[in-house]
N, C-alpha and C positions, 0 to 999 in steps of 0.2 A: 504494500500500500504506500503510494507516494503522496504525502500530505503537503499540498501547496497552500501557503498562507493566502487568505482572501485578497489582500492588497496586491500580491504578486499575480494571482489569477486575474484580477480586474485589469491590471496594467497589461498583461499579456493579451487579453481580449481587446482592450483599447488599441493596442499596437497591431492588431490583426494577426496575432500569433496563436489562434485557437488550435491549429495543427500541432504546434509545439507542445501545448498543454496535453493534447491527446497522446502525443508520442513520448511524454516524459517517462511513464513506467517502463516502456521498452528501452529507452535510452539508459535509464538507471540500471536496468538488468544487464544490458550489454556491457556497460562500464564495470559493473561488479565482476563480470566474467573476465574481461580483457585486462583490467588493472589489478585483479586479485584483491578486491576490497569488499567490505561488508558495510552497507549503508544502514545507519541507525536513525536517531531522531532528527527531524528537520527543525530549522530555526523559525520560530513564529515571528520574530522581529524583522526578518528580511523583507525588503521592499522591491528589489529589482531583480531577484534571482531566487531559484530554488537552492537552498543551502542546507546541508545536512552533515552531521558527524559521521565519520567512517572509521573503520579499523582496517589497516593494511594487513597483508598476509603475515608479516613479521611482528604484528602487534602494535605498530606505530600508529598513534592517533592522528587523524587528519580531518580535513573538511572538503567536501565535494561542493563545488559551486557551478550552477548551470544558469547563466543569465538569460533573461527574457531577450529573444532575438530582436535586434533593432538595426536599421540601416546604418552604414558607416563602418569605421574600423575600430570602434571602442574596445572590443574584446582583444583584437590583435595588439592594440596599443597597450592594454593592460598586461598581456603576456610579455610584450617587449620590456616593459618596466620591471616586471618580476624577474625576468631572466637577467637583466642588467644588474639589478640589485643583489640577486642571488642570496636572499635571506638577510641582507644588510640594510636595515631601514624599513623594508616591507616584508610581509609574510613570504616564506620560502615556497617557490613553485615546485611541486613534486612531479606533476604530470600536466601537460596542456594539450588540448586538441581544439584548435580554433575552428576547424571545419564543422565539428559537432557542437561547438560552444561549451566546452567542459574544462574545468580547472580542478586539480587536486592540490590542496594547499596544506601547509603545516597548520596544526590546530593551536590557536592562541587562547589567551584567557579572557577576562572580563574587559568590556570597553571602558574607556576613560569616563564616559558618561555615567556608567553604573557606579562609579566611585564617588560621584557627587562632590568633587573638590571645588574650592573657591577658584575664581577666575585666574588669579596670578599663578598659583601652582599649575593649573591646567595649561596656561600659556607656556610656562617653562617646559613642561613635558612635551607639548606639541612642537615647540621650537627644536628640541633635541631630536624628536622623531623625524621632523622634516629634514634637518641637517644630515641625518643618516642616509637620506636618499640622494642628496645633491652630489653630483659628480659629472665630469665631462662625458659626453656620449655623442660625439659628432658622427653623422652619417647613419644613425640608428633608424631613421625613417619616421620618427615621431613628429607631430605638428610642432611649430615653433610658437614662441610668445607673440610674434607678429601675426601668425595665422589666428591665434586665439583672440587677439585684439580685434581683428576684422570680424570674426564670427560673433563676438560679444556685441559689437556695435549693431550688426544686423539683427541679432536676437532682441536687443533692447528696443530698438526702434519699431520692429515689427510687432513684438509682443505688447508694447505699450498701446499701439493702435488697436490690436485685436481685443484688448481688455477695456477699450474705451477710456483710456487715460486715467489709470488709478492713482497717479501722482502728477505733479505739475510738470510742464514742459521744461521749466528751469532745472529740475532735478535730472531729467533725461539729458538735457544739453550738457550739464556738468559731467555726467557719466561718460557721454560720448567724447567730450573734450579730453577727459582723463585717459580714455582708451586710445585716443589719437596720439597723445604724448607718449604713452608706453609703446605704441607701434613705432613711433619715430626713434625711440631710445633703444630699440632692439639691436643687439650686436651679437652675431654668431659666435665670435671669439669669447664672449663673456657668458654665453648661455650654458646652463647646466641642466641635468635631468631634474625635473621637479615632479612632485606627486600630483598636484593640481586640485586636491580637495581635502586639505588637512583640517579635520575637525574631530571633536571628541568621540563621535560615533565610529570613526574610522581608525582610531588608535586603540589597540588591544594589548593587554598585558603579555609580556614575553620575558620570562625570567625576572631579572631585577629592573627591567625597563619596559619600553613599549615599542611595538612595530605597527606600521600602517597597512591598511588593506584598501582594496578598491581604488587603485591609482588610475587617474585619467591619463597622465603621462604627457609631458611637454618638454621641449628644449627651450628654456626661457631664463630670464634673470631670476635669481633665487628669491627676490622680493615678491614674486607672484604668490608663492606659498604663504608668505606672511600677510599678503593682502587678503587671503581667505580668512586668516585669523582676525582681520579687521571687520569682516562682515558678521562673524559669529557674536553672540551675546550683544545684539545691537543696543539694547537699553542701557548697557553698561557704558556706552559711548556718550551718554548724556553729559553735558558739561564740556570739558575739553577733550574732544575726540582725538586730537593730535597727541595727547599724552600716551596713548597706547602705541601709536606709530613710532613715536620717539623712543619709547621703552624697547619695542621690538628691534628697532634699528641699532640701538646701543647694545642690546643683548647679543645680536648676531653679527655686528660689524657691517651693516648694510645701510642703504639709503632710505631715510625716513619719507622723503617725498614720493619715491617709487612705491613704497609700501602703502602710503596713504592713497595714492591714485589707483592702484590695483584694488584697494579696499573699497573705494567709491564704486568702481565698475562692478565688483563682485556683489556688493550690497544691493545695488539697483537690479542687476540681472537676476540674482537669486530671489530678491523680493518679488519681482515680476513672475518668476517661475513658480514660487510658492503660491502666489495669488492665482495663477492659472490653474494649478492642480488642487486648489482648495485647502492648502496647508496653512491654516491660520491658528493663532494670531501672528505667527512669526513672519509671514509675508507682509502683512500690514505694518508690523513693527519695523522691519527693515526699510520699507519705503518711507515711513514716517521719519525715521532717523536720517535717511538720505535727504529728505526735504530740509531738515533743520541744519544739516552739515554741508549744504551745497553752496554756502556763501564763500 
């Protein structure tokens, strides 16, 4: 019996992947045979994939991840990141089959979210986890920070129109301008491998530290990952939002302005995405804070 969480089932149906849902039991059975694994309990909290604990033939605990099929190269990019990091910074990839959309990963512990830590210790942990991913990776075929800037501008403008303008044009213009400046600042020689979605749900206990899961994978300035940390906990940015950017920059030896600008873009784009899929109140909170910080 393959137990698919309701949110994963609904997303699969919305993505036109009903055939994937119907074929999951057969795919799981085939992978059990071919990879010599035994699939156990599935994860109720998963939102984008069927994820389950597995035991390997030698007793090694692992995790099977079968993402909902979507257009694009997201899964191949994830596999590329996991192969490049090889267990350093991200969960170790044990097996990968991009054609069938299957990943076998090392099993990690609780998420940082489950620990309920205050924001400053969380940021410390997430900075260390992100730094473990950063490394040169020229020619690996991943999208660049410039590619991401262009994509984000298109997404922000299009989604704002689709949603009938859930925030002011001033906030949108500010985000688009920040994305344009990060596009102009992109330099291949400075770009490193970045995770692309560093937050507390994607950081899991690993021994005496944390590793990241679900990488998007980009070749970009390291400040991109810290910009994601600027979008999280939006209400904590009330007051002097620059304080967090300056702290992150000092902690990691990076540029506060680049961190701030990526944060603006991520806050608006993610706020629009959350609003589009009905994830509230966080979507509204991100857009409201974006409004107040766009001066």
